[in-house]
C-alpha positions in Angstrom: 49.8 -3.4 -18.6 51.6 -6.1 -16.5 49.3 -8.4 -14.7 52.2 -9.8 -12.7 53.4 -6.5 -11.3 51.3 -6.6 -8.1 52.7 -10.0 -7.1 56.3 -9.5 -8.3 58.2 -6.9 -6.1 61.4 -6.7 -8.4 59.3 -6.4 -11.5 57.3 -3.6 -10.0 60.4 -1.9 -8.8 61.9 -2.1 -12.3 58.8 -0.6 -13.9 58.4 2.0 -11.2 62.0 3.2 -11.7 61.3 4.1 -15.3 58.0 5.8 -14.5 59.6 8.1 -11.9 61.3 11.5 -12.4 65.0 11.2 -11.8 68.2 13.1 -12.2 70.9 10.4 -11.3 74.4 11.3 -10.3 75.3 7.6 -9.8 76.2 4.6 -11.9 75.4 3.3 -14.5 77.3 5.8 -16.5 74.8 5.8 -19.4 72.2 7.5 -17.0 69.5 6.0 -19.3 70.4 8.9 -21.6 73.0 7.3 -23.9 70.6 7.9 -26.9 71.7 11.6 -26.6 75.2 10.4 -27.6 74.1 7.8 -30.2 70.7 6.3 -31.0 72.1 2.7 -31.5 73.9 2.7 -28.2 70.9 4.2 -26.5 68.6 1.5 -27.8 70.7 -1.0 -26.0 71.4 0.5 -22.7 68.7 3.1 -21.9 66.4 0.5 -20.5 69.1 -0.7 -18.1 69.1 0.0 -14.4 71.0 -1.7 -11.6 69.8 -3.3 -8.4 71.6 -0.6 -6.3 70.1 2.8 -6.9 67.6 1.3 -9.4 65.4 -1.5 -8.2 66.1 -0.4 -4.7 67.9 2.4 -2.8 71.7 2.2 -2.9 71.5 1.1 0.9 68.9 -1.6 -0.2 66.4 0.1 2.2 63.4 -1.6 0.6 64.8 -5.1 0.6 62.9 -6.0 -2.6 65.4 -8.6 -3.6 65.2 -10.5 -0.4 61.5 -10.4 -0.5 61.3 -11.7 -4.0 63.9 -14.4 -3.3 61.8 -15.4 -0.3 58.7 -15.8 -2.6 60.8 -18.0 -4.9 61.9 -20.2 -2.0 58.2 -20.7 -1.0 57.1 -21.6 -4.5 59.8 -24.2 -5.0 59.6 -25.5 -1.4 63.2 -24.5 -0.5 64.8 -23.2 2.6 67.0 -20.8 0.6 66.9 -19.0 -2.7 69.2 -16.5 -4.6 68.7 -14.8 -7.9 71.8 -14.7 -10.1 72.7 -12.4 -13.1 75.6 -14.6 -13.9 73.6 -17.6 -15.2 73.8 -21.2 -14.0 77.5 -20.9 -14.4 77.6 -18.6 -11.4 75.2 -20.6 -9.4 77.1 -23.8 -10.0 80.3 -22.1 -9.0 78.7 -20.8 -5.8 77.4 -24.0 -4.5 80.5 -26.1 -5.5 82.7 -23.7 -3.7 80.5 -24.2 -0.6 80.7 -27.9 -0.5 84.1 -28.8 0.9 87.8 -28.3 1.1 90.5 -28.6 -1.7 91.4 -32.2 -2.3 88.0 -33.7 -1.3 86.1 -35.7 -3.8 82.7 -35.2 -5.5 80.7 -37.6 -7.6 79.9 -35.8 -10.8 78.1 -36.8 -13.9 80.3 -36.8 -17.0 77.6 -34.9 -18.9 78.1 -31.9 -16.6 78.3 -28.5 -18.2 81.7 -26.7 -18.6 80.8 -24.4 -15.7 80.7 -27.4 -13.3 84.3 -28.3 -14.3 85.5 -24.7 -13.9 84.0 -24.6 -10.5 85.8 -27.8 -9.5 89.1 -26.2 -10.5 88.2 -23.1 -8.4 87.3 -25.2 -5.4 90.1 -27.7 -5.7 87.7 -30.6 -5.5 88.5 -33.8 -7.3 85.8 -35.3 -9.6 84.7 -38.9 -9.5 83.2 -39.2 -12.9 80.0 -41.0 -13.5 79.3 -42.2 -17.0 75.8 -42.2 -18.3 73.9 -45.2 -19.5 73.3 -45.1 -23.3 70.0 -46.2 -24.8 71.0 -48.7 -27.5 67.9 -47.9 -29.7 68.5 -44.1 -29.9 72.2 -43.6 -28.9 70.9 -41.1 -26.3 72.4 -40.9 -22.8 69.6 -41.8 -20.3 71.2 -40.6 -17.1 73.3 -42.0 -14.3 72.4 -45.5 -13.0 72.3 -46.4 -9.4 74.9 -49.0 -10.0 77.3 -46.5 -11.5 77.0 -44.2 -8.5 77.5 -47.1 -6.1 80.9 -47.8 -7.7 82.3 -44.6 -6.2 80.5 -44.5 -2.8 83.4 -46.2 -1.1 85.7 -43.4 -2.2 83.6 -41.1 0.2 82.6 -38.3 -2.1 81.2 -35.3 -0.2 78.3 -34.7 -2.6 76.6 -36.0 -5.7 76.2 -33.5 -8.5 74.0 -34.4 -11.5 72.7 -32.6 -14.6 69.0 -33.2 -14.9 67.5 -33.1 -17.4 70.3 -33.7 -19.8 70.7 -31.7 -23.0 68.5 -34.1 -25.0 65.7 -34.2 -22.3 66.4 -37.4 -20.5 66.6 -37.9 -16.8 68.3 -40.3 -14.4 66.3 -42.4 -11.8 66.5 -39.4 -9.4 64.5 -40.9 -6.5 66.8 -43.9 -6.3 70.0 -41.9 -6.5 68.8 -39.3 -3.9 67.8 -42.1 -1.5 71.3 -43.7 -1.9 73.1 -40.5 -1.4 71.1 -39.5 1.6 71.7 -43.0 3.1 75.4 -41.9 3.2 74.6 -38.4 4.5 75.6 -37.0 1.1 73.8 -33.9 -0.4 72.5 -34.1 -3.9 72.9 -31.0 -6.2 71.1 -30.8 -9.5 72.1 -28.6 -12.3 68.6 -28.3 -13.8 69.5 -25.6 -16.2 67.1 -27.0 -18.8 64.4 -28.0 -16.3 63.1 -24.7 -14.9 59.6 -25.6 -16.0 59.5 -29.0 -14.1 57.1 -29.4 -11.3 54.4 -27.0 -12.5 52.3 -29.5 -14.6 51.2 -33.1 -14.0 52.5 -34.2 -17.4 56.0 -32.9 -16.7 58.5 -34.6 -14.3 58.6 -33.2 -10.8 61.4 -30.8 -10.0 64.2 -32.3 -8.0 63.5 -30.6 -4.7 60.0 -32.3 -4.8 61.9 -35.6 -5.2 64.1 -34.8 -2.1 67.3 -33.3 -3.6 69.2 -30.7 -1.6 69.9 -28.0 -4.2 68.4 -27.0 -7.6 70.1 -24.6 -10.0 68.2 -23.6 -13.1 68.5 -21.0 -15.9 65.6 -18.7 -16.1 66.5 -17.9 -19.7 66.5 -21.4 -21.2 63.2 -23.3 -20.8 61.7 -20.2 -19.1 61.1 -16.7 -20.5 63.6 -14.8 -18.5 66.4 -12.4 -19.3 69.7 -13.7 -20.7 72.1 -14.9 -18.0 69.3 -15.0 -15.3 69.5 -18.0 -13.0 68.0 -19.3 -9.8 69.7 -21.2 -6.9 67.4 -23.0 -4.4 68.7 -25.1 -1.5 67.6 -27.0 1.6 69.6 -26.9 4.8 69.4 -30.5 5.9 72.7 -31.6 4.3 74.0 -28.2 3.1 75.5 -25.3 5.0 73.3 -22.4 3.9 75.5 -19.7 5.5 78.4 -21.0 3.5 76.4 -21.1 0.3 75.5 -17.4 0.9 79.2 -16.6 1.4 80.2 -18.4 -1.8 77.3 -16.8 -3.8 78.4 -13.3 -2.8 82.1 -14.1 -3.4 81.5 -15.2 -7.0 78.6 -12.8 -7.9 79.0 -9.3 -9.4 78.8 -6.4 -6.9 76.8 -4.5 -9.6 73.9 -6.8 -10.5 71.8 -5.6 -13.4 68.1 -4.9 -12.6 66.5 -6.4 -15.7 67.7 -10.0 -15.2 66.6 -9.8 -11.5 63.2 -8.3 -12.4 62.8 -11.0 -15.0 63.4 -13.8 -12.5 60.8 -12.4 -10.2 58.4 -12.0 -13.1 58.9 -15.5 -14.3 58.3 -16.8 -10.8 55.1 -14.9 -10.6 54.1 -16.2 -14.1 54.7 -19.8 -13.0 52.8 -19.3 -9.8 49.7 -17.7 -11.4 49.5 -19.3 -14.9 52.3 -21.9 -15.0 50.0 -24.9 -15.3 47.8 -23.5 -18.1 50.8 -22.2 -20.1 52.6 -25.5 -19.9 49.5 -27.3 -21.0 49.4 -25.0 -24.1 53.1 -25.7 -24.8 52.7 -29.4 -24.5 49.7 -29.3 -26.9 51.6 -27.3 -29.5 54.6 -29.6 -29.3 52.5 -32.7 -29.7 50.6 -31.3 -32.6 53.8 -30.2 -34.3 55.5 -33.5 -33.8 52.5 -35.4 -35.0 52.2 -33.3 -38.2 55.8 -33.7 -39.2 55.9 -37.3 -38.2 52.8 -38.0 -40.4 55.0 -37.5 -43.6 57.5 -40.3 -42.6 57.0 -44.0 -41.9 60.0 -44.3 -39.5 60.0 -42.6 -36.1 62.0 -39.3 -36.3 61.6 -37.7 -32.9 62.5 -38.7 -29.4 59.3 -39.3 -27.4 58.4 -40.0 -23.7 57.5 -43.6 -24.5 61.1 -44.3 -25.7 62.1 -44.0 -22.1 61.0 -45.1 -18.6 58.2 -43.2 -17.0 59.1 -39.6 -16.1 62.5 -40.0 -17.6 62.1 -37.6 -20.5 60.9 -34.0 -20.9 57.8 -34.1 -23.1 58.3 -30.5 -24.1 61.6 -31.3 -25.7 61.8 -31.5 -29.5 64.7 -33.7 -30.6 64.8 -34.7 -34.3 66.7 -38.0 -35.0 68.3 -37.0 -38.4 70.0 -40.4 -38.6 66.5 -42.0 -39.0 66.2 -40.0 -42.2 69.8 -40.8 -43.4 70.3 -37.0 -43.2 72.9 -34.7 -41.6 71.5 -32.6 -38.7 74.1 -29.9 -39.6 72.6 -29.8 -43.2 69.1 -29.5 -41.8 70.3 -26.7 -39.6 71.8 -24.8 -42.6 68.7 -25.2 -44.7 66.5 -24.0 -41.8 68.8 -21.1 -41.3 68.3 -20.0 -44.9 64.6 -19.7 -44.1 65.3 -17.6 -41.0 64.7 -20.4 -38.4 67.4 -21.1 -35.8 67.8 -24.3 -33.9 69.3 -24.8 -30.5 71.7 -27.5 -31.5 72.6 -29.7 -34.5 75.2 -32.4 -35.0 75.4 -35.2 -37.6 72.6 -37.3 -36.0 70.5 -34.8 -34.0 68.7 -31.5 -34.2 67.3 -29.9 -31.0 64.5 -27.3 -31.2 63.9 -25.3 -28.0 60.2 -24.7 -27.5 59.1 -22.5 -24.5 56.1 -20.8 -22.9 56.6 -17.9 -25.3 55.9 -20.0 -28.4 52.4 -20.0 -29.9 50.8 -22.1 -32.6 51.8 -19.9 -35.5 55.5 -20.4 -34.8 55.1 -24.2 -34.7 53.1 -24.0 -37.9 55.8 -22.0 -39.6 58.5 -24.4 -38.4 56.5 -27.4 -39.7 55.9 -25.7 -43.1 59.6 -25.1 -43.6 60.9 -28.3 -41.9 58.8 -30.9 -43.7 60.1 -30.2 -47.3 63.7 -29.9 -46.0 63.5 -33.3 -44.4 61.8 -34.7 -47.5 64.6 -33.3 -49.8 67.4 -34.6 -47.6 66.0 -38.1 -46.8 68.1 -41.0 -47.7 68.6 -44.5 -46.3 68.4 -44.6 -42.5 71.6 -45.2 -40.6 72.1 -46.8 -37.2 72.0 -44.6 -34.1 75.4 -43.3 -33.0 76.3 -41.9 -29.7 77.8 -38.4 -29.9 81.3 -38.0 -28.7 80.3 -35.9 -25.7 78.3 -38.8 -24.3 80.6 -41.7 -25.2 84.2 -40.8 -24.1 85.4 -42.5 -21.0 88.0 -40.1 -19.5 91.5 -41.2 -18.6 92.9 -39.1 -15.7 96.5 -38.1 -15.9 96.8 -35.4 -13.2 94.2 -33.3 -11.3 92.2 -30.6 -13.2 93.6 -28.0 -10.9 97.2 -29.1 -11.4 96.7 -29.1 -15.2 95.0 -25.7 -15.0 98.1 -24.1 -13.4 100.8 -26.2 -15.1 103.4 -25.0 -17.6 102.1 -25.9 -21.0 103.1 -26.1 -24.7 101.4 -26.4 -28.0 102.0 -29.7 -29.9 100.7 -31.0 -33.3 97.5 -33.0 -33.2 99.4 -36.0 -34.6 101.9 -35.9 -31.7 99.4 -35.1 -28.9 98.2 -38.7 -28.4 99.1 -39.8 -24.8 99.8 -36.2 -23.7 97.9 -34.5 -20.8 95.5 -31.9 -22.1 95.6 -28.5 -20.5 92.4 -27.4 -22.2 88.8 -28.3 -21.7 87.5 -29.0 -25.2 83.8 -29.5 -25.9 81.4 -29.4 -28.9 79.1 -26.4 -28.2 76.3 -26.8 -27.7 76.0 -28.7 -25.4 79.2 -27.7 -23.8 79.8 -31.2 -22.4 83.6 -31.9 -22.2 85.1 -34.4 -24.5 88.4 -33.9 -22.7 89.0 -31.9 -19.5 92.3 -30.4 -18.1 94.4 -33.2 -16.6 93.0 -35.9 -18.8 95.0 -37.9 -21.4 94.4 -37.2 -25.1 93.6 -40.4 -26.9 93.3 -41.3 -30.6 89.5 -41.6 -30.1 89.3 -38.0 -28.8 91.6 -36.4 -31.3 90.0 -38.2 -34.3 86.5 -37.6 -32.9 87.0 -33.9 -32.4 88.4 -33.6 -35.9 85.4 -35.5 -37.4 82.9 -33.4 -35.5 84.5 -30.1 -36.6 84.6 -31.3 -40.2 80.9 -32.1 -40.0 80.2 -28.5 -39.1 79.9 -28.8 -35.3 81.4 -25.9 -33.3 84.3 -27.0 -31.1 84.7 -24.6 -28.1 87.3 -23.6 -25.6 90.4 -25.2 -27.4 93.4 -22.8 -27.5 93.7 -23.6 -31.2 90.2 -23.5 -32.6 91.5 -25.2 -35.8 92.5 -28.3 -33.7 95.8 -28.5 -35.8 97.5 -28.2 -32.4 96.7 -29.0 -28.8 97.7 -27.3 -25.6 99.2 -29.9 -23.3 101.1 -30.1 -20.0 104.8 -29.7 -20.5 
């Protein structure tokens, strides 16, 4: 029995559809009867129903989507809200397309997700890259400084776009950045894909709209228990044109949105509204108990903790293991955990990221600790200095615009002869999906060697035309 159903119109519509008698002569083609054709196929698609003719009438007579989006806008304190079935990727593309005209500039954190870069290509906007500060003790990017942002203000960017929190849980000094941007009448857009839980507990950072930002984009399937590829776009109308955002959202979204992701966004909203504070409290307790238990077996600090950073500049629900402190490889730790049936969110040589959410309970954390502690003890060697991952440390060298590189005539060249050439590919370790090189940027020895070393260490390198990295696609 769903306790959220009465306060979640889309969730109620989804459940009501499957409780009703129906003989559909509409899409989807499986008619929720694909199990007649094959049991395996049916187990995947027979619980699927669309928005049109599923959650609502084909003519959207009941307006349940608009009603649910209005409830989300109220909860987050926004003027505007839209639910996406295309993930934060779609929401990023929609809002970036709404910002300005081709050729205009936007200040963007270099730790932005690939979706932001693809959106800049689609919109024809030129990025003014902002490099994050790096914490010397941990090698972790701690966000964009006010001084870094001020360096590009004279170039008159039309907006500031940040990724907060970063993949490792750290945050920029958002109040200062928002104040400076607004002083120049510049909207602040935050890709908060990993921060959907912010603002619902006193021991978590506030969400960016509470801090004065103009738009918040978050995944409902990452830190929150929503359906895969579900996302939420929230915006204020002071510095943004909400009509244009609506136009861009519809232009880039599917015309056949699936019902389950939409219903899940509504259900998660209701969950946060009715039980968010208590569930987050339980999560933080579980995380702290887990980290303390594992840490008790080692003399040196092996996790990132809130006290490592300035106040409200780290997500306390984030579990980031510092493998370098143990002299171990994060990739080796990931492999050993995998043999025990435990999957991690990300691992590279120095870091392992474990994603904990509202859906985890004490027994999952106990199992993880039971498996993890002996693995770490078996792999422990002499600690090594913190190193900054390639995704966070590369300073890009612009050759031509990303858009020009995207549409340019290209050729494949050997890695050994690619140095100094202009990349036509976006190439990134994944996760986190942060570009080491973007289209239009110059391939350097640091980039080519660093990507090869990361791949050799077992890190997945994504989006390169040649996944082996033996050759690179460059502008001809």
